[in-house]
N, C-alpha and C positions, 0 to 999 in steps of 0.2 A: 565462239563456242556454240555448239548445237543446243537446241532447246532441251532434248533429253538429258544431256550432260549438265546443263544448268539446273534442271529440276533435281537431278541426282545430287549435285553439290549443295543445293539448298536443303534437301532432305537430310544429308549427312551433317550439315551445320546444325540443323534442328535437333538431331539425335545427340550431338556432342554438347551443345549449349542450348538447352530448352529456353524458350523465351520467358517462361514463367519461373526460371531458376533465379531467385532473388536472394541477396544477402539477408540473413535473419538476425534478430537479437532476442535473447531469452531474458525475461524479467521474472522476479518473484516478489509477491506481496504477502506480508504477514500482518495479522491484526495486532491487538494490544500487547505491547511489551512493557510490563510493569515490573520494575527491578527492585522494588522495596519489599518490606515484610518477608514472607516466606521465600521468594526468590532471592531477596537480598541476603537473608541468613544463609541460604544454600551457597551463594557465591562467596560469602565471607568464610564459609567452611571449606572452600576449595572445590566445590562441585561446578561442573560445566553445564549450565542450563540448556545449551544448544547442541550438546553432544549427539543426540539422536538425529538431529536435522543437519548436521554439519555437511554431509556430502550433498544433500539437496541444495542447500544454500550456496555452497561453493561451486556447484555445478551449473549455475546460471551466469549470465553476463553481468547482471546488476540486481541487487535485492533491496527492497524498501520495506521498512516496518514502521508502525505507529508507536512512538516513544511516549507511553502513557504515564509519565511522571517527570517532574523536574529532577535534575541531577546536580549534586553539589552539597554544600554544607553552610549555606547562608540563607537569610530570609526567615520569616516567621509564617506559620500556617494562616491562611486566609480565614478570618473570623466567620463563623456560621456555616462553614462547609462541612457536610456530614463526614466525608472521607477525604483525607489529604495524604499524598505520597511525596517522598523525596529519597532518591537512591544516592548512594555514595558515588563519588567520581570513579572509583575503581570498577564499578559495575559496567561502565562503558566498554571495558576491555573484552568482555565476553561477546560483544557484538562485532568486534573487529574481525575482518576477514570473512564474516558471514553477511553483514549488511554494508552497503555503501551509502545508502540514503535513509534518512529518518524524517518522518512527519512529526511536527509538534502541534498540528491543528487538532486539538482535543480538549476535553473539559477538565483535564488535570494539569495541563501545562502551566497554569498560573497558581497552583496550590500554595506556593510560598512567596507569591508576590512578583512584581515586575523585575526587580533587581535580580532575584533568583532565576527568573525566566531567561534574562539576558546572560546570566552566568552559565546556565545550562547550555545555551546556544554556543557560547564561547568554548566551553569544555568539549562539546561534541565536534565543533569545527576543528579545534586543535587536535582532536583524536583522528581527524581525517574523514569525518562524515559530512555529506552534503545534506542540508536541511531544507525543508519546504513546509509551507503552511503557517509560518510565523516570522516575525522580524522586529527590528527596532522601530518600524513605522509601518503605516498602511501599505505603502507602495511595495516595500520589500517583503512584507508578509504575503502579498498576493503574487510575488514573482515565481515563475516556474522553476522547478528543478530540471535542468537540461541533462539528458543522457545521450551521449554521442558514441555510438558503437557501430562498426561494420558499415559505415556510410549512412546510417540512419540517425536522424535527430528527433528525439522523443522528448516532449514536454510533459512533466508530471505536475499537476496542481493539487493542492490539498486545502480542505476547508473543514471547519467545525460548525455545527449548528445545534449543539446541545448545551444547555445552560451550565454555568453562568455566562451570559453574554457580556458581562462587565469586563471580561478579559480580551475583548476584541481590540485589535490594533487600531490606532488612530493616525491622523495626519502627522503627528510628531510625538507619539508615544508607542511603546512596544506592546505586542500582544499577538494573538493568532488571527488568521484569516477567517472572517465570518462568512457563512454561506448566504449571501444575498443573491437572488436569481440574476438580476441585471449585472451585478459585478462578476459573477461566475461566467456568464455568457460573454461578457466583454473580455475576460481573461483568456477564455478559450480562443476567441477570435484574434486577440492580440498575439497569442502563441503561434497561431497559424500564420499570421502576417509576418512574424519574426523568423519564419522558416521551419516550423515544426512539421515533420512528416507525419507524426502521430501525436495525439493529445490524450492523456489519461487523467481524469480527476480521481482523487483518492479522498473519499468522504468519511467524516465522522458524524453519523446521523442516526435517526431512528429511535424507537423506544426500547429501553432495556428489557431483556428477557422475552421479547415478542418474537415468536418463530417465523412470522411473516412480515415482509416489509410493509410500511405504512403507505397510505395513499400519497402522502407528501414525498416519500422516497421515490415511489414509482413515477410521480409527475416530474420531479426534478431530474431524475435519470433521463427521462425522455427529452426534457428541455436541453440538457447538456449534449445529448447525442444529436439533436436537431441543430445545435449550435456548432457541431463539428467534432465532438469527442469520439474517439475510436473504441474505447473500453471505459466502463465505469466500475470502480472498485470501492467497497464501503466496509465500515467497521463501526464499533461502539456498543451494540446491543448485548454483548457478552454471550451471544448465541449466534450460530450461523443462520442465515435467512434465505438460502437458496439462490438460484441464478436463473436468468432468462435472456432471451434475445429481443431486441427492438430494432427494426430496420436492419437486421443482420448484424447488429453490434451487441457485444456481450455486456451484461450487467450482473455483477456479483454483489448482492446487497449487503451482506455482512460476512466477514471472515471469522467472526467470533474472537475469542482470546487466543493468544499464542504463548505468552508467559504471564501467568496471573494466578494467585492463590485465593483461598477462602471461598471457593465455589464448591457446591456439594452435588449437584445433579449432573447426569451425563451430558445434558444439553449445554450447561454452562461450562463444563470442563472439556468440551469438544470444539476445536477450531480447525481452520483450514490454512495450509500454505498453498497459495495460488501461484501457478507457473504459467507464463504466457510466452508463446513464440510468435514474433511479429516480423513482417517485412514492410516495405514502404506502402503496400496496399492495405495493410491492416493485420488483423489476427489470423494466423494460420492454424494454430492448435493451442489447446490449453488443458490443464488438469489441476486437480486439488489433491493434497495429501493431508490426511487426518492427523491433527496434533491433539493428543489427549493429555490434559494436565494431571500430573501426579499430586500427591498430598501437599507438596511444597510449591505447586504451581508451575512445574517444569514440564515442557511438552515431550511426550513420548510417541513413537511411531505406532501405527496400527496396520501393519502389513496384512493383506488379505481382505481388508474392509473396502467397501466401495464408496466413492464420493464423486461429485460432479466433474465432468470433462466434456470436451467437444473439439471440433475442428472447423475450418473454413467451410462455409456452405451449409452447415447444420442449421436446422430450424427448431430442433428440440434439444434440450440439454440431455447428455448421456450420463452413464455411470461407468467409471473405470475402477479396476481393482488396484488398490495401493500396493506398490512394490516395496 
């Protein structure tokens, strides 16, 4: 074959099959899903708390939310805790088809004790949800949630670092994965060694109602990225806390609430649904969609409003108009 014909063939191959055309996976992350109190009463009355976000949640390959309450009808409230929640088992049905994974790494997972925590996990797993951030012992509490789609293998890790620490999992007792820096770094590195193309920590951290991330959040986010994390996602403060890049990797500090009542200010009633598009090299694009809680704590869409977004190669967080 002559050189010109060879070059023409290579050019046509590149036009048909670009070398940067990689299979992608779309993920969604939601903040606190609290299915007791106002949301629980709405569910019992036949309302669908996720109706407004149904198409967005079903439109991704995999969605993960933070289950901010035990589920079941056993156990007793932990003494001395200011607020405790427990949703009915029927409440899990509203998450079906919208979420595939749930984090239990939060400060309310143990509201009704360890037996109720294990009962919650059993009910959620029986309903078809994959769980992360908690388990019957320390090893399983720190195990990743594996997402395998379109040839990609993604490890999601989840940790809590907001009191009470008494509900941390131990060598032979159940609880949540606590965020100790050395353990988090080891988990990220272990996930890589186990074949993860991408690693995403999902954190429950920060101070409540603070609109900016703390120095602790910023430091830990950088530690995780230095250890090999591709994206860092957080929640817990009941408000959104913005996003930024570090070494080209996205950090979304707090998604705020997603289903939660009893909040009165715009900031505490506003959360984000985060959508990520990833390939084996990392994040290619991302956006957020505003979830505004109504009086019952159910999220409503805010089309026409702007919230953070971006794409591969960005150095500054952009704003996109919610559709």
